N, C-alpha and C positions, 0 to 999 in steps of 0.2 A: 227268437227266444222268448219264453213267457215272462210277462212283467206282472208283479204283484204290488198292490197298494196296502200298506198297513197303517193303522192308527195306534199310536202309543201314548202313554202318559209318562210325565216326568215330574216327580214331586219329592218333597222331603229334602234330604241332603243332595240328592241327584240334581236338584235345580241349579246347583253351583257348577255343574259340568258345562264346559264350553261346547260349542257346536263341533269342534274338532274332536273333543273327548267323546261326544255322542257317536260320531262316525266310527271312531276306533272301537267303542263299546259294542256297537251293532255288528261291526265286522267280526270282532272276536267272538261274540255270542253266536253268530250264525255259523261260524266255523265249528265251535264247540257243539252246536246242535246238529252238525252234519248236513247242513242244507247246501245244495249245489249252486252257490252264487256264481254269477258270470263276472268276469274281470275284463277291464279294458286292455287293449293291446299296447305294446311299447316296452321301453326299458324299465319303467316303474308301474306295473299294472296295479289298479285299484278296483274295488268292487263297483259295480254299476248301480250306484245309489243315486237318487235325486230327491231333493227336499223342496217343500213349498216355500218356507221362510224359516231360517234358523231361529231358534228360540234364544233370546238374549240370556246371558248368565244371570241367575238370581230369580228368573221367572219360572213359575210352574206352568205346565201344559197338560190339559186333560185329553185332548184329541189331536195329537200332532201327526200329520200324514208324511209318509215317505214311500218312495217306490224303489223296488229292487228287481233286477233281472236275474233269472235262473237259467241254467243251461239245460234244464229239463223240468217238466211239470211236477208240481208237488201239491197235494191236497191242501186247501186253505186251512182247515182245522189242524192239520199236521204241522204246518208252519207255526201257527199260533201256539200250539201246545209245546212244541220243541223249544221255541224261543223263550217262552215264559219259564221253562224249567231251568234255564241257564242265565237269564238276564239278572243283573245285580239289583239290589234293593232300591226301590223308588222308580224303576222303569218297568213298564208292563205293556204288552201288546193287547189291544182290545178288539181287534177285528182285522181280517185279511180278505181282500177281494182281488179278482183277476182284472187287470187293466186291458181294455180292448186294443187290438192292433191299431197303430197309427193315432192313438189318443194323444191329445196335447200334453205337454209337460205340466207338472204341478205348478211351477212358478208362473207359467203363461196363463193359467186358469185362475190364479189367486186374485181376488178383488177386495176382500175386507176381512176383518178379524174381530172377534168378540172377546171382551175381557171382563173379569170381576176384580175390582181393586178394593181392598179393605185398609182402613187406617184405625189403629187403636185409639181409644178415647184419650189416653195420656199424651198422645202425639199430636192431637188437634189443638191449635191455638184457641179455637172457639168453635161453637156449633155452626156448621155451614147453613145459612138461611135457605129455606125452601125455594125462594125466588132466585137464588144465585145461579142455578143451572139454566133456568129459563132466560135470565138476563144474558148469560154467557152465550147461549145458542142463538140469541137474537143479533149478535155481533156479525157484521159483514166481513170483518178481517180479524185474525188472531195471529200476531207475529211472535215468533220465538227465535232465539239466537241459536244457530246451528253451525257446526264446523263442516267445511267442504272437504272433499277428498284430499286437497292439497294443504289442508291445515288452517286455511283462512276461516274467519268467522263472518257470517252474514245473517241478516234477518230473513226469515222465511214465513210466509203466510200458510198456516196449517188449517185454517177454517174450512177450505173445500174438502178436507179429508176427515172431518169430524161428522159422523153420521148421526150418532145418538149418544147422549149421556143421561142417565137417570139414577136418582137415589133409590136404594133398596132399603127395605125395613130390616132393622137388626136390633139386637139387644144392647150392644155396646159399640161405641166408636161409630165409624161411618163406612158404609159399603156403597159402591157405585158400579153400575153396569155401563160399559162402553161398547160402541160399535164404531170402528175406525177403518178407513181405507188402508189396504195393504197390497203389496206387490211391487213389481219393477217400475211402474209409472209413478205411483205415489204411495208412500209408506209412513204412517203417522205413529209415533211412539206414545203409548198411554201416559207415560210420565210427563211428556211435553204437554199433552192435552190437559191433564189435571193440574199441572203446575200453572198453566195459563188460566184455568178456571179459578183457582184459589187467588191468584194475583188479581184477577178482575174483581173478585169479591173483597179485595183489600186485606187478604190474609197471607201470612208467610208460613210456609211449611217446607220441611226437609223431604225431598223426593226419596231419600233413603228409607223413609217410613212407609212408603207405599208397598203393600203386600199384593203383588200382581199375579193373577192367574189368567193365562190365555185359555179360554174355554173351547174355542172353535175357530177354524180357518174356513172361509167361505169362497165359493167361486161364483 
């Protein structure tokens, strides 16, 4: 069965959709568009979708990939046009390609992710010094408190997963570009990396004030 890889964006009110909401939205939209999705076998069949990394609730995404299998070939531009005609506000497909036979899964290929994070001026306790990022990246270890799957809390060193942080020029507030490791082996949350950055600079900030956009997932 042919497999297609799509890039979609999720922004505005749609950013509050959970991953399960997105799966349901995509399935419903593909049915409405009349696209011949393939389904799994068994008592409770579901569309043969696969995602690289679910986008957390509240984050916008500019180029989120997902794969879908069809029971018969469909032209790439037809898939894109039909889906965009029925997708809800805030979700749009920006490209469709055919995935070669026996190509690895999206999750197995994923290695890192790029983010843009903006903080409004009124939410900043003070101006972040230019040296703060350089000082932070010079650290050999950055420990944050994380919950394990069984609910316990433990300290975790996230420094190996922080590839790049840089300040971007803007008119108001603070904008930062981040490149972090992502995938099944190591996955760094942007809010953890920035929370540690501000802590190291001696500044307290509410992570809820981070306006986070994932711009790209990289293999």
